[in-house]
C-alpha positions in Angstrom: -7.3 31.0 -24.0 -4.2 30.9 -21.8 -5.9 29.4 -18.7 -7.3 26.6 -20.9 -3.9 25.8 -22.4 -2.4 25.7 -19.0 -5.0 23.4 -17.7 -4.4 21.0 -20.6 -0.7 21.0 -19.9 -1.4 20.2 -16.3 -3.6 17.4 -17.3 -1.0 15.9 -19.5 1.6 16.1 -16.7 -0.9 14.4 -14.3 -1.4 11.6 -16.8 2.3 11.0 -17.2 2.8 11.0 -13.4 0.0 8.2 -13.2 1.5 6.3 -16.1 5.0 6.6 -14.7 4.1 5.3 -11.2 5.9 2.1 -10.0 3.8 -0.7 -8.7 5.0 -1.3 -5.1 4.3 -4.6 -3.4 5.1 -4.8 0.3 6.7 -8.1 1.1 8.8 -9.5 4.0 12.0 -9.0 1.8 11.5 -5.3 1.0 10.0 -4.2 4.3 13.4 -3.1 5.9 14.0 -1.0 2.7 10.6 0.6 2.9 11.3 1.5 6.6 14.7 3.1 5.5 16.7 1.3 8.1 18.2 -2.0 9.1 15.7 -4.0 10.9 14.6 -7.7 11.3 11.0 -7.6 10.3 10.1 -10.7 12.2 10.9 -8.9 15.5 8.9 -5.8 14.9 5.7 -5.3 16.8 4.7 -1.9 15.0 5.4 -0.9 11.5 4.5 2.6 10.2 4.6 2.9 6.4 2.6 6.0 5.7 2.7 7.5 2.1 4.9 4.8 0.7 2.9 4.3 -2.6 2.3 0.6 -1.6 -0.5 -0.9 -3.8 -0.3 -4.6 -2.8 0.6 -6.6 0.2 2.6 -10.0 0.1 2.3 -12.6 2.8 2.8 -11.5 6.3 3.3 -14.9 7.8 7.0 -14.1 8.7 6.0 -11.0 10.6 5.6 -13.0 13.8 5.5 -10.2 16.4 3.6 -7.6 14.4 0.7 -6.2 16.3 0.2 -2.7 14.8 0.5 -1.8 11.1 -0.1 1.7 9.7 -0.5 1.7 5.9 -2.4 5.0 5.7 -2.3 7.1 2.6 -1.1 4.3 0.3 -2.5 3.2 -3.0 -4.3 0.2 -1.7 -7.7 0.1 -3.5 -9.2 -3.4 -3.4 -9.7 -5.8 -0.6 -7.8 -8.5 -2.6 -4.7 -6.4 -2.3 -4.8 -6.9 1.5 -5.0 -10.7 1.5 -1.5 -11.1 2.7 -2.3 -9.5 6.0 -4.5 -12.4 6.9 -1.2 -14.4 7.5 0.0 -12.1 10.2 -0.4 -14.2 13.4 -0.6 -11.3 15.9 -2.0 -8.4 14.0 -4.4 -6.4 16.2 -4.5 -2.9 14.7 -4.5 -1.8 11.0 -4.6 1.8 9.9 -5.8 2.3 6.4 -6.9 5.9 6.6 -6.7 7.6 3.1 -6.7 4.4 1.2 -9.9 4.2 -1.1 -10.8 0.6 -0.6 -13.5 -1.1 -2.6 -14.7 -4.7 -2.3 -13.5 -6.9 -5.3 -16.3 -8.4 -7.2 -16.6 -12.1 -6.5 -16.5 -14.5 -9.5 -20.2 -15.3 -8.9 -21.2 -11.6 -9.5 -19.6 -11.5 -13.0 
């Protein structure tokens, strides 16, 4: 009985962890904070934001020099959460390894 009780306790902790997770939207304004240093995001050509619990992307139109973006192992799940990347004028390379992406159903499919 002990292993079963322990499994139940672990399951409850996991549910709390999921419930308590903050939603993190990556925007121009909070990019420097996510990088952990003072930078001017509009001048960066490469940004690495692995494992930052990002689950949505804001507009990237102000990231004028950005060519390479690493968002691996974040909580991005649906293609609609990535729409802001379409605004990045010079983006050439995007790493989404470890993000379980699904295509959002279109309104016609409903």
